[in-house]
KEKE-3310 file (N, C-alpha, C; in steps of 0.2 Angstrom, whole numbers, plus 5000, padded with zeros to 4 digits):
npx = (4953:4951:4957:4971:4972:4970:4981:4991:4989:4989:5004:5009:5005:5012:5025:5025:5021:5014:4998:4982:4967:4954:4938:4924:4914:4901:4897:4888:4887:4881:4882:4894:4912:4926:4936:4951:4969:4981:4998:5014:5012:5015:5018:5010:5003:4999:4986:4983:4979:4970:4968:4956:4941:4944:4958:4961:4956:4964:4977:4975:4973:4984:4994:4988:4989:5003:5007:5001:5008:5020:5018:5009:4997:4985:4976:4975:4964:4962:4950:4947:4934:4936:4941:4932:4932:4941:4935:4923:4914:4914:4912:4923:4930:4947:4959:4958:4969:4979:4978:4980:4971:4967:4974:4984:4989:4999:5001:5011:5009:4998:4985:4970:4953:4939:4923:4913:4919:4921:4930:4943:4938:4946:4955:4955:4949:4953:4946:4938:4935:4925:4921:4908:4910:4901:4885:4868:4861:4868:4867:4853:4851:4858:4851:4839:4844:4847:4834:4829:4836:4830:4817:4818:4821:4833:4840:4836:4839:4851:4866:4870:4884:4895:4909:4914:4927:4944:4959:4971:4975:4989:4987:4974:4969:4964:4952:4946:4945:4936:4924:4922:4919:4908:4899:4897:4899:4898:4908:4920:4935:4952:4965:4981:4993:5007:5004:4990:4977:4963:4948:4935:4918:4909:4893:4890:4890:4897:4901:4902:4912:4911:4917:4909:4899:4892:4887:4879:4874:4866:4863:4850:4841:4838:4837:4839:4844:4849:4848:4835:4821:4817:4805:4803:4813:4808:4796:4801:4809:4799:4792:4802:4803:4791:4790:4787:4795:4808:4808:4807:4819:4828:4824:4827:4842:4844:4839:4848:4860:4856:4857:4870:4877:4872:4880:4891:4888:4881:4868:4851:4855:4855:4847:4835:4836:4832:4822:4820:4824:4825:4838:4844:4855:4867:4866:4858:4845:4844:4839:4840:4844:4846:4855:4860:4871:4878:4895:4899:4907:4924:4924:4930:4935:4940:4934:4921:4923:4926:4914:4904:4908:4907:4900:4882:4873:4880:4880:4869:4855:4852:4869:4880:4875:4870:4883:4888:4880:4883:4897:4897:4891:4896:4908:4921:4933:4930:4939:4943:4930:4914:4920:4929:4933:4943:4947:4955:4956:4969:4962:4954:4942:4933:4930:4921:4919:4907:4914:4908:4903:4916:4932:4945:4962:4974:4989:4989:4976:4959:4944:4926:4913:4897:4879:4866:4854:4845:4829:4814:4804:4811:4814:4823:4825:4823:4832:4844:4844:4844:4857:4865:4862:4870:4882:4880:4885:4897:4896:4898:4911:4917:4915:4903:4901:4891:4893)
npy = (4980:4980:4968:4971:4979:4970:4960:4969:4972:4959:4957:4968:4964:4951:4956:4962:4975:4991:4995:5000:4994:5000:4997:4999:4988:4985:4995:5006:5022:5033:5030:5024:5024:5028:5014:5010:5007:5010:5011:5008:5015:5029:5033:5046:5052:5046:5048:5050:5058:5073:5090:5096:5095:5105:5105:5092:5091:5101:5095:5084:5091:5098:5088:5082:5093:5095:5083:5083:5094:5089:5082:5072:5059:5056:5052:5040:5037:5030:5027:5023:5017:5021:5034:5043:5049:5059:5069:5073:5074:5060:5045:5031:5014:5009:5009:4995:4983:4992:4999:5013:5028:5037:5036:5042:5040:5042:5042:5041:5033:5027:5017:5017:5011:5007:5009:4996:4985:4974:4961:4949:4932:4920:4905:4895:4896:4899:4889:4895:4896:4906:4911:4917:4929:4932:4925:4921:4924:4934:4944:4946:4951:4963:4969:4972:4980:4992:4995:4998:5010:5018:5018:5026:5038:5041:5038:5036:5026:5013:5006:4991:4980:4966:4954:4941:4929:4924:4915:4924:4922:4922:4932:4941:4941:4931:4927:4940:4942:4931:4935:4947:4944:4936:4943:4958:4975:4993:4999:4991:4985:4982:4983:4985:4988:4992:4982:4981:4973:4974:4967:4973:4973:4983:4991:5004:5021:5033:5047:5059:5071:5083:5096:5109:5101:5091:5074:5062:5045:5036:5019:5010:4997:4981:4966:4949:4939:4928:4913:4915:4914:4922:4928:4928:4936:4949:4950:4952:4963:4972:4971:4976:4989:4994:4993:4999:5000:4999:5011:5020:5018:5022:5036:5042:5042:5049:5061:5064:5066:5077:5086:5085:5089:5102:5108:5112:5116:5127:5138:5133:5124:5111:5096:5083:5071:5059:5046:5032:5022:5007:4995:4982:4969:4955:4947:4953:4965:4983:4997:5014:5031:5048:5062:5079:5093:5110:5115:5127:5143:5144:5132:5114:5098:5092:5097:5093:5078:5078:5084:5074:5062:5049:5038:5040:5029:5019:5021:5027:5037:5050:5054:5055:5051:5038:5032:5032:5022:5011:5009:5003:4991:4984:4971:4972:4984:4992:4994:4996:4993:5000:5013:5022:5022:5031:5041:5053:5065:5075:5087:5090:5084:5070:5053:5043:5028:5018:5007:4992:4975:4968:4961:4962:4961:4959:4958:4944:4941:4939:4946:4949:4959:4961:4967:4978:4991:4995:4998:5004:4995:4983:4966:4953:4941:4944:4954:4947:4938:4947:4953:4941:4939:4948:4941:4932:4932:4926:4912:4903:4902:4902:4894:4898:4900:4900:4905)
npz = (5171:5185:5186:5186:5197:5207:5205:5208:5221:5227:5224:5232:5245:5245:5246:5258:5259:5263:5259:5250:5244:5237:5233:5222:5219:5217:5208:5208:5204:5211:5224:5228:5229:5218:5210:5217:5219:5231:5233:5241:5253:5264:5280:5289:5300:5317:5327:5343:5354:5359:5364:5362:5350:5340:5340:5336:5323:5318:5318:5309:5298:5296:5294:5282:5273:5272:5266:5254:5250:5247:5236:5236:5229:5236:5250:5263:5276:5291:5304:5319:5330:5342:5341:5343:5355:5353:5345:5352:5367:5370:5377:5377:5376:5379:5366:5355:5357:5357:5345:5334:5336:5325:5309:5296:5280:5265:5247:5232:5222:5212:5207:5196:5192:5183:5191:5197:5192:5198:5207:5205:5207:5218:5215:5225:5242:5259:5273:5288:5306:5315:5331:5343:5354:5364:5372:5368:5380:5386:5377:5377:5390:5388:5378:5386:5395:5388:5383:5395:5398:5388:5391:5403:5397:5394:5382:5364:5356:5353:5347:5348:5349:5345:5345:5333:5335:5330:5327:5318:5301:5289:5279:5273:5259:5250:5255:5256:5241:5238:5245:5240:5227:5227:5234:5230:5233:5237:5244:5246:5254:5255:5265:5271:5283:5293:5308:5306:5297:5286:5279:5271:5268:5266:5263:5265:5264:5274:5273:5259:5251:5239:5231:5239:5244:5256:5258:5266:5269:5278:5284:5291:5297:5293:5283:5281:5267:5262:5253:5249:5238:5223:5224:5237:5241:5236:5243:5256:5255:5253:5265:5274:5269:5273:5287:5303:5314:5309:5300:5311:5317:5308:5304:5316:5316:5304:5308:5318:5310:5302:5312:5316:5303:5303:5311:5304:5291:5279:5285:5283:5272:5274:5270:5267:5256:5252:5259:5268:5259:5251:5248:5239:5241:5239:5251:5260:5264:5264:5273:5268:5269:5263:5266:5265:5264:5263:5264:5277:5275:5278:5284:5282:5275:5287:5297:5295:5296:5310:5315:5312:5316:5328:5316:5316:5313:5319:5333:5339:5347:5358:5352:5361:5373:5370:5367:5379:5386:5379:5381:5393:5391:5380:5376:5373:5365:5350:5339:5323:5318:5315:5314:5302:5284:5275:5259:5252:5240:5230:5227:5237:5238:5245:5251:5262:5271:5281:5293:5293:5292:5292:5292:5304:5307:5319:5328:5329:5331:5324:5320:5317:5317:5323:5325:5330:5330:5344:5349:5358:5355:5351:5352:5360:5354:5341:5338:5340:5330:5319:5320:5318:5304:5298:5297:5288:5275:5276:5277:5267:5267:5280:5296:5307:5324:5338:5355)
capx = (4957:4951:4962:4977:4972:4970:4987:4996:4987:4993:5011:5011:5005:5018:5031:5024:5022:5009:4994:4975:4963:4947:4935:4917:4913:4894:4897:4884:4891:4878:4883:4901:4919:4930:4940:4959:4974:4986:5004:5020:5010:5019:5014:5010:5001:4995:4983:4981:4976:4970:4964:4949:4940:4947:4964:4961:4955:4970:4982:4974:4973:4991:4997:4986:4992:5011:5008:4999:5013:5026:5016:5005:4991:4979:4977:4971:4962:4958:4947:4944:4928:4939:4943:4926:4934:4944:4930:4917:4914:4911:4916:4925:4935:4954:4959:4958:4976:4984:4977:4980:4964:4967:4980:4984:4994:4999:5004:5012:5009:4990:4982:4963:4950:4931:4918:4909:4923:4921:4936:4943:4938:4952:4954:4953:4949:4954:4939:4940:4929:4924:4917:4905:4912:4896:4880:4861:4859:4871:4864:4846:4852:4861:4845:4835:4847:4846:4827:4827:4838:4826:4811:4820:4821:4841:4841:4830:4841:4858:4868:4873:4888:4899:4913:4916:4934:4947:4966:4972:4979:4994:4984:4966:4968:4960:4945:4943:4943:4931:4919:4919:4917:4901:4895:4899:4896:4901:4914:4924:4942:4957:4970:4986:4997:5009:5000:4984:4975:4957:4945:4929:4913:4904:4889:4887:4894:4898:4899:4907:4913:4912:4917:4907:4893:4893:4882:4879:4869:4866:4859:4847:4836:4842:4834:4843:4841:4853:4843:4828:4820:4816:4798:4804:4817:4804:4792:4806:4810:4792:4790:4807:4801:4785:4792:4787:4801:4814:4807:4808:4826:4831:4823:4832:4848:4843:4838:4855:4865:4854:4860:4878:4879:4870:4886:4897:4885:4877:4861:4847:4856:4854:4841:4835:4835:4829:4820:4818:4824:4827:4843:4846:4862:4867:4864:4854:4841:4846:4835:4845:4842:4851:4855:4865:4872:4884:4900:4899:4913:4929:4924:4933:4933:4942:4929:4916:4924:4925:4906:4900:4910:4907:4894:4876:4871:4883:4881:4862:4854:4857:4875:4884:4872:4870:4889:4889:4877:4887:4903:4897:4889:4900:4913:4928:4933:4928:4944:4941:4923:4910:4923:4928:4939:4942:4951:4956:4961:4972:4958:4950:4936:4934:4924:4922:4913:4907:4917:4904:4905:4923:4937:4950:4967:4979:4992:4987:4969:4955:4938:4921:4908:4889:4875:4861:4851:4840:4824:4809:4800:4815:4814:4830:4826:4823:4839:4849:4844:4846:4864:4868:4861:4875:4887:4878:4889:4903:4895:4901:4919:4919:4911:4900:4899:4889:4896)
capy = (4985:4978:4962:4974:4981:4963:4958:4974:4972:4953:4959:4972:4960:4947:4960:4966:4982:4995:4996:5000:4993:5002:4994:4999:4982:4985:5000:5012:5029:5038:5027:5021:5028:5024:5009:5012:5004:5015:5007:5011:5020:5032:5035:5053:5053:5043:5053:5047:5062:5080:5093:5098:5093:5109:5103:5086:5093:5104:5090:5081:5096:5100:5082:5082:5099:5093:5077:5085:5099:5084:5079:5065:5058:5055:5050:5034:5039:5025:5031:5019:5019:5023:5041:5047:5053:5065:5073:5076:5072:5053:5040:5025:5010:5010:5006:4988:4980:4998:5002:5020:5030:5039:5035:5045:5037:5045:5038:5043:5027:5026:5014:5017:5007:5009:5006:4990:4980:4968:4958:4942:4927:4916:4898:4892:4900:4895:4889:4896:4895:4911:4910:4923:4931:4932:4921:4923:4926:4941:4949:4947:4955:4970:4972:4974:4987:4997:4996:5001:5017:5021:5020:5031:5044:5044:5038:5034:5021:5012:5001:4986:4976:4961:4952:4935:4929:4918:4916:4927:4919:4926:4938:4941:4942:4925:4928:4946:4941:4927:4939:4952:4941:4933:4949:4965:4981:4999:5002:4986:4988:4978:4988:4982:4993:4989:4981:4980:4971:4974:4965:4976:4972:4988:4994:5010:5027:5037:5054:5061:5078:5085:5103:5111:5098:5085:5070:5056:5040:5031:5013:5007:4992:4975:4959:4943:4937:4922:4907:4917:4914:4930:4930:4929:4942:4954:4950:4954:4970:4976:4971:4981:4996:4996:4992:5005:5000:5001:5017:5024:5018:5026:5042:5044:5043:5055:5068:5065:5068:5083:5090:5085:5093:5109:5111:5114:5118:5134:5138:5131:5121:5104:5093:5076:5070:5052:5043:5025:5018:5000:4993:4974:4965:4947:4943:4957:4971:4988:5004:5019:5038:5052:5068:5083:5101:5114:5117:5134:5147:5142:5124:5110:5091:5089:5099:5088:5073:5080:5085:5068:5056:5043:5037:5039:5022:5013:5023:5028:5044:5055:5050:5055:5047:5031:5029:5031:5016:5005:5008:5000:4985:4980:4967:4974:4990:4990:4994:5000:4993:5006:5019:5024:5021:5037:5042:5061:5067:5081:5092:5090:5079:5064:5048:5039:5023:5016:5001:4986:4968:4969:4957:4965:4956:4963:4955:4937:4940:4941:4948:4951:4961:4961:4970:4981:4996:4993:5003:5002:4989:4978:4960:4951:4936:4948:4958:4942:4935:4952:4953:4935:4940:4952:4937:4926:4931:4922:4906:4898:4902:4902:4891:4902:4897:4903:4904)
capz = (5175:5191:5187:5187:5204:5211:5204:5211:5228:5228:5224:5237:5250:5245:5248:5264:5258:5265:5253:5251:5238:5238:5227:5220:5216:5214:5202:5209:5204:5216:5231:5230:5227:5212:5213:5217:5224:5233:5235:5244:5258:5268:5286:5289:5307:5320:5331:5349:5359:5357:5369:5359:5343:5335:5340:5332:5316:5315:5318:5303:5292:5295:5290:5275:5269:5272:5262:5247:5247:5244:5230:5237:5225:5239:5258:5266:5282:5295:5309:5324:5334:5349:5339:5345:5361:5350:5342:5356:5374:5369:5381:5373:5379:5378:5360:5354:5356:5356:5338:5334:5335:5318:5305:5289:5276:5258:5242:5226:5217:5212:5201:5196:5188:5183:5197:5195:5188:5202:5209:5202:5212:5220:5213:5231:5248:5265:5278:5295:5310:5320:5337:5346:5361:5369:5370:5368:5387:5387:5372:5379:5395:5385:5375:5391:5398:5383:5383:5401:5397:5383:5395:5407:5394:5393:5374:5360:5352:5354:5342:5351:5344:5348:5340:5332:5334:5328:5326:5312:5296:5287:5276:5271:5252:5247:5258:5253:5235:5238:5247:5235:5221:5229:5238:5228:5237:5234:5248:5248:5255:5257:5267:5275:5285:5299:5314:5304:5290:5286:5273:5272:5263:5268:5258:5268:5264:5279:5270:5254:5250:5232:5231:5245:5246:5260:5258:5270:5267:5284:5283:5297:5294:5289:5283:5278:5261:5260:5252:5248:5231:5220:5226:5244:5241:5235:5249:5261:5254:5254:5272:5276:5267:5277:5294:5306:5318:5306:5299:5317:5319:5302:5305:5322:5314:5300:5312:5321:5304:5302:5317:5316:5297:5304:5315:5299:5285:5279:5288:5278:5267:5275:5266:5267:5249:5251:5265:5269:5252:5252:5243:5239:5241:5239:5257:5265:5260:5269:5273:5268:5268:5261:5270:5261:5265:5260:5269:5278:5274:5284:5285:5277:5277:5294:5302:5293:5300:5317:5317:5310:5318:5325:5312:5320:5312:5323:5340:5342:5348:5356:5351:5367:5378:5368:5368:5387:5388:5375:5384:5399:5389:5375:5379:5371:5361:5343:5334:5316:5317:5319:5313:5295:5280:5270:5254:5251:5234:5232:5226:5243:5238:5249:5252:5269:5272:5288:5294:5294:5287:5290:5296:5306:5309:5322:5334:5329:5332:5320:5322:5313:5322:5321:5330:5327:5334:5348:5351:5363:5354:5350:5355:5360:5349:5334:5337:5340:5323:5314:5321:5314:5297:5295:5296:5284:5269:5278:5278:5262:5268:5287:5301:5312:5330:5344:5361)
cpx = (4957:4956:4969:4977:4973:4978:4992:4995:4990:5001:5013:5010:5010:5025:5031:5025:5015:5004:4987:4972:4956:4943:4927:4915:4905:4893:4892:4887:4888:4880:4890:4906:4922:4934:4947:4963:4980:4992:5009:5017:5014:5015:5015:5008:4998:4992:4981:4977:4975:4966:4957:4948:4944:4955:4966:4960:4961:4975:4982:4975:4981:4995:4995:4989:5000:5012:5007:5004:5019:5024:5012:4999:4985:4981:4973:4969:4958:4957:4944:4938:4931:4941:4938:4928:4938:4941:4925:4918:4911:4915:4917:4929:4942:4954:4961:4966:4981:4983:4976:4973:4962:4974:4979:4990:4993:5003:5006:5011:5001:4988:4974:4960:4943:4928:4914:4912:4924:4928:4937:4942:4944:4951:4952:4953:4949:4947:4942:4935:4930:4919:4914:4908:4907:4890:4873:4859:4862:4869:4857:4847:4854:4855:4841:4838:4846:4839:4825:4830:4834:4820:4812:4821:4828:4843:4835:4832:4848:4860:4872:4877:4892:4903:4913:4923:4937:4955:4967:4977:4985:4993:4977:4965:4964:4953:4942:4941:4937:4924:4917:4916:4909:4896:4897:4896:4900:4907:4918:4931:4946:4963:4975:4992:5001:5005:4993:4982:4967:4954:4938:4924:4907:4900:4888:4892:4893:4897:4904:4907:4915:4911:4915:4901:4895:4886:4883:4873:4869:4861:4857:4841:4839:4837:4838:4840:4845:4848:4837:4827:4818:4809:4799:4808:4812:4799:4796:4807:4804:4791:4795:4804:4795:4785:4792:4792:4807:4814:4809:4816:4830:4831:4827:4838:4849:4843:4845:4860:4863:4857:4868:4881:4877:4875:4891:4894:4881:4870:4856:4848:4855:4848:4841:4832:4832:4828:4818:4818:4828:4832:4844:4853:4861:4864:4859:4850:4843:4841:4840:4842:4848:4850:4862:4865:4878:4888:4899:4906:4918:4929:4928:4931:4935:4937:4923:4917:4923:4917:4903:4902:4909:4900:4888:4873:4874:4884:4873:4861:4851:4864:4879:4882:4871:4877:4891:4886:4881:4893:4902:4894:4893:4906:4920:4928:4932:4933:4942:4933:4919:4913:4923:4934:4938:4948:4950:4960:4964:4968:4954:4944:4938:4928:4926:4917:4913:4910:4912:4905:4912:4927:4943:4955:4973:4983:4990:4980:4964:4948:4933:4915:4901:4886:4869:4857:4845:4835:4819:4806:4804:4813:4821:4831:4827:4829:4844:4850:4845:4854:4868:4867:4866:4881:4886:4882:4895:4902:4898:4908:4921:4913:4909:4898:4897:4892:4893)
cpy = (4983:4972:4965:4977:4975:4960:4963:4973:4965:4954:4963:4968:4955:4950:4964:4972:4986:4997:4997:4999:4994:5001:4995:4993:4982:4990:5005:5019:5033:5036:5025:5026:5024:5019:5011:5007:5009:5010:5011:5017:5022:5035:5042:5055:5048:5048:5049:5051:5069:5083:5095:5095:5097:5107:5096:5087:5097:5100:5086:5085:5097:5094:5081:5087:5097:5088:5079:5090:5095:5081:5072:5065:5058:5052:5045:5037:5033:5028:5025:5022:5023:5031:5045:5051:5059:5070:5076:5072:5065:5049:5034:5021:5012:5006:4999:4987:4986:5001:5010:5023:5033:5038:5039:5042:5040:5041:5043:5039:5024:5023:5014:5013:5009:5006:5000:4985:4974:4967:4951:4937:4922:4909:4894:4897:4896:4894:4890:4895:4902:4910:4917:4923:4930:4927:4924:4927:4933:4946:4950:4952:4963:4973:4976:4980:4993:4999:5000:5009:5020:5023:5025:5039:5047:5044:5036:5027:5020:5006:4997:4981:4971:4958:4944:4934:4923:4920:4918:4923:4924:4932:4936:4941:4937:4926:4935:4945:4937:4931:4944:4950:4939:4938:4956:4970:4987:5001:4996:4989:4982:4982:4984:4987:4990:4988:4980:4978:4971:4971:4968:4975:4976:4991:5001:5016:5031:5045:5055:5069:5079:5092:5105:5107:5092:5081:5063:5052:5034:5025:5011:5003:4987:4969:4955:4941:4931:4916:4908:4916:4922:4932:4933:4936:4949:4955:4954:4961:4975:4977:4976:4988:4998:4996:4999:5005:5002:5008:5022:5024:5022:5033:5046:5046:5049:5061:5069:5068:5075:5089:5091:5090:5100:5112:5114:5116:5125:5133:5137:5127:5113:5101:5086:5074:5063:5049:5037:5021:5012:4997:4985:4973:4958:4944:4947:4963:4977:4994:5009:5026:5042:5059:5073:5090:5103:5117:5124:5137:5146:5136:5119:5102:5089:5091:5094:5081:5073:5080:5079:5062:5055:5042:5036:5032:5017:5015:5023:5035:5044:5051:5049:5050:5039:5028:5028:5025:5011:5004:5003:4992:4981:4976:4968:4981:4987:4990:4998:4999:4998:5013:5020:5024:5027:5038:5049:5062:5073:5088:5094:5086:5073:5059:5043:5034:5021:5009:4996:4980:4968:4964:4962:4960:4961:4959:4948:4936:4943:4941:4950:4953:4962:4964:4973:4986:4994:4999:5001:4996:4983:4972:4956:4945:4939:4951:4953:4939:4940:4953:4948:4936:4944:4948:4932:4926:4928:4915:4901:4898:4900:4898:4895:4898:4901:4901:4898)
cpz = (5182:5192:5188:5194:5208:5210:5208:5218:5230:5229:5230:5244:5251:5248:5255:5264:5260:5258:5255:5245:5240:5232:5227:5217:5213:5208:5202:5209:5209:5223:5233:5228:5221:5215:5212:5221:5225:5236:5238:5249:5262:5274:5287:5297:5310:5326:5337:5354:5356:5363:5368:5353:5338:5335:5336:5325:5313:5314:5311:5297:5291:5291:5283:5271:5268:5266:5255:5244:5244:5237:5230:5232:5229:5246:5259:5273:5286:5302:5314:5327:5340:5348:5342:5351:5359:5348:5346:5363:5374:5373:5377:5378:5376:5370:5360:5352:5354:5349:5338:5333:5328:5315:5298:5286:5268:5254:5236:5220:5217:5205:5201:5191:5188:5189:5193:5191:5192:5205:5207:5208:5213:5217:5220:5237:5254:5269:5284:5299:5315:5325:5340:5353:5366:5367:5370:5374:5388:5382:5374:5385:5393:5382:5380:5395:5394:5383:5389:5401:5393:5387:5400:5404:5393:5386:5371:5356:5354:5350:5346:5347:5348:5343:5339:5331:5332:5328:5319:5307:5294:5283:5275:5264:5249:5249:5256:5246:5234:5240:5242:5229:5221:5232:5235:5231:5235:5238:5251:5249:5258:5259:5272:5277:5291:5305:5312:5298:5291:5279:5274:5266:5265:5262:5259:5267:5271:5277:5264:5254:5243:5232:5238:5248:5250:5259:5262:5269:5273:5282:5290:5295:5290:5289:5279:5272:5258:5259:5251:5240:5229:5223:5234:5245:5241:5240:5255:5261:5255:5262:5276:5275:5271:5284:5298:5311:5315:5303:5305:5318:5314:5303:5311:5320:5308:5303:5316:5316:5303:5306:5317:5309:5299:5308:5310:5292:5285:5281:5282:5272:5268:5273:5266:5260:5247:5258:5265:5262:5254:5246:5244:5237:5240:5245:5262:5260:5266:5267:5273:5267:5266:5264:5267:5264:5262:5265:5270:5276:5280:5286:5280:5279:5284:5298:5301:5297:5307:5320:5316:5314:5326:5321:5316:5319:5316:5330:5342:5343:5355:5357:5358:5372:5377:5368:5375:5389:5385:5378:5390:5398:5385:5378:5378:5366:5353:5338:5328:5315:5320:5317:5305:5291:5275:5265:5252:5245:5236:5231:5232:5244:5242:5249:5258:5269:5279:5288:5297:5290:5286:5295:5297:5309:5312:5328:5334:5330:5326:5322:5316:5318:5319:5327:5326:5331:5338:5350:5356:5361:5351:5355:5355:5355:5342:5333:5337:5332:5318:5314:5317:5306:5294:5295:5291:5277:5269:5277:5273:5263:5276:5291:5306:5318:5335:5351:5365)
residu = (UNK:UNK:UNK:UNK:UNK:UNK:UNK:UNK:UNK:UNK:UNK:UNK:UNK:UNK:UNK:UNK:UNK:UNK:UNK:UNK:UNK:UNK:UNK:UNK:UNK:UNK:UNK:UNK:UNK:UNK:UNK:UNK:UNK:UNK:UNK:UNK:UNK:UNK:UNK:UNK:UNK:UNK:UNK:UNK:UNK:UNK:UNK:UNK:UNK:UNK:UNK:UNK:UNK:UNK:UNK:UNK:UNK:UNK:UNK:UNK:UNK:UNK:UNK:UNK:UNK:UNK:UNK:UNK:UNK:UNK:UNK:UNK:UNK:UNK:UNK:UNK:UNK:UNK:UNK:UNK:UNK:UNK:UNK:UNK:UNK:UNK:UNK:UNK:UNK:UNK:UNK:UNK:UNK:UNK:UNK:UNK:UNK:UNK:UNK:UNK:UNK:UNK:UNK:UNK:UNK:UNK:UNK:UNK:UNK:UNK:UNK:UNK:UNK:UNK:UNK:UNK:UNK:UNK:UNK:UNK:UNK:UNK:UNK:UNK:UNK:UNK:UNK:UNK:UNK:UNK:UNK:UNK:UNK:UNK:UNK:UNK:UNK:UNK:UNK:UNK:UNK:UNK:UNK:UNK:UNK:UNK:UNK:UNK:UNK:UNK:UNK:UNK:UNK:UNK:UNK:UNK:UNK:UNK:UNK:UNK:UNK:UNK:UNK:UNK:UNK:UNK:UNK:UNK:UNK:UNK:UNK:UNK:UNK:UNK:UNK:UNK:UNK:UNK:UNK:UNK:UNK:UNK:UNK:UNK:UNK:UNK:UNK:UNK:UNK:UNK:UNK:UNK:UNK:UNK:UNK:UNK:UNK:UNK:UNK:UNK:UNK:UNK:UNK:UNK:UNK:UNK:UNK:UNK:UNK:UNK:UNK:UNK:UNK:UNK:UNK:UNK:UNK:UNK:UNK:UNK:UNK:UNK:UNK:UNK:UNK:UNK:UNK:UNK:UNK:UNK:UNK:UNK:UNK:UNK:UNK:UNK:UNK:UNK:UNK:UNK:UNK:UNK:UNK:UNK:UNK:UNK:UNK:UNK:UNK:UNK:UNK:UNK:UNK:UNK:UNK:UNK:UNK:UNK:UNK:UNK:UNK:UNK:UNK:UNK:UNK:UNK:UNK:UNK:UNK:UNK:UNK:UNK:UNK:UNK:UNK:UNK:UNK:UNK:UNK:UNK:UNK:UNK:UNK:UNK:UNK:UNK:UNK:UNK:UNK:UNK:UNK:UNK:UNK:UNK:UNK:UNK:UNK:UNK:UNK:UNK:UNK:UNK:UNK:UNK:UNK:UNK:UNK:UNK:UNK:UNK:UNK:UNK:UNK:UNK:UNK:UNK:UNK:UNK:UNK:UNK:UNK:UNK:UNK:UNK:UNK:UNK:UNK:UNK:UNK:UNK:UNK:UNK:UNK:UNK:UNK:UNK:UNK:UNK:UNK:UNK:UNK:UNK:UNK:UNK:UNK:UNK:UNK:UNK:UNK:UNK:UNK:UNK:UNK:UNK:UNK:UNK:UNK:UNK:UNK:UNK:UNK:UNK:UNK:UNK:UNK:UNK:UNK:UNK:UNK:UNK:UNK:UNK:UNK:UNK:UNK:UNK:UNK:UNK:UNK:UNK:UNK:UNK:UNK:UNK:UNK:UNK:UNK:UNK:UNK:UNK:UNK:UNK:UNK:UNK:UNK:UNK:UNK:UNK:UNK:UNK:UNK:UNK:UNK)
# end
């Protein structure tokens, strides 16, 4: 059935038709979304500004309600990192190349497949070069700036990121297929709408909503596994599981999420159901935790999005203070990176992924962003290596060049 999804996605791409292929290639029912292809997407809303977070939520709610009233089968939600300014007093840079902060797209033409079916590999894949916008010296100075902010008591952690860039190709379909076939994850996505194309290899759930239950699964803590033997992989995963630094990073984000969920969930319902779990992927090992809560009466999906955005794993803690530091350090706006891709059913159930390990193509520019969480005992060399580990899955297909 995923073969059918791939064929239809390729046909939509060839016809220059807006579409979204959301693929649970790894097939973990407890971690991913179901696989689907939404064709003939209809634009419902581009949200650029709102007076208050409540007004932003209301605008999204009204657009979604109108789409479902017309018979939409589902909604694609694209939330750029710079949408953070809509939902809280969070400073951001101006949107990347004018990218809308939030986009809603509906469809009545939906094809579904079982999770875990993978994605057919292409016969050939183009080879590109991506070059870092920054060098190790810039990164080391930024790490020290964040450590100084931590020492001053302003923040506990900040997620420092930077882009790798190239000239954009005509489309990302072949590289998406090659990457998903070689590195299956639970939240892969190939989306093409006017002015933006993305190929995402994200393993991370931002949050999902089933009935009244909200579940978030933040990832914090990464180790590279490319080229490792089975024994080396096991040793690396054991080291990550016991790392005091990574546990500290992870629990900071868990506490942040508990606080965010507490704003929209029934008192006493927010619970940590898994802490410091290590998951294995083809190119990396990741430390993940699970936080769950029950929506309070009068709250809905759009309230949850406003309360939880931006993903704490991509900002730091406290969230607003960390974003204030990052705004002054990062060399350009993130675009969709660090934001979210969401799918909303007519039932109200929803699944949102964190946009990491993702190619973005807009206005002739192509980018893949990398980075990591900086804490008090971070070293510039260690953080530089961890950031580049998150690009390692590209190496069979892309030449990676340092500045």
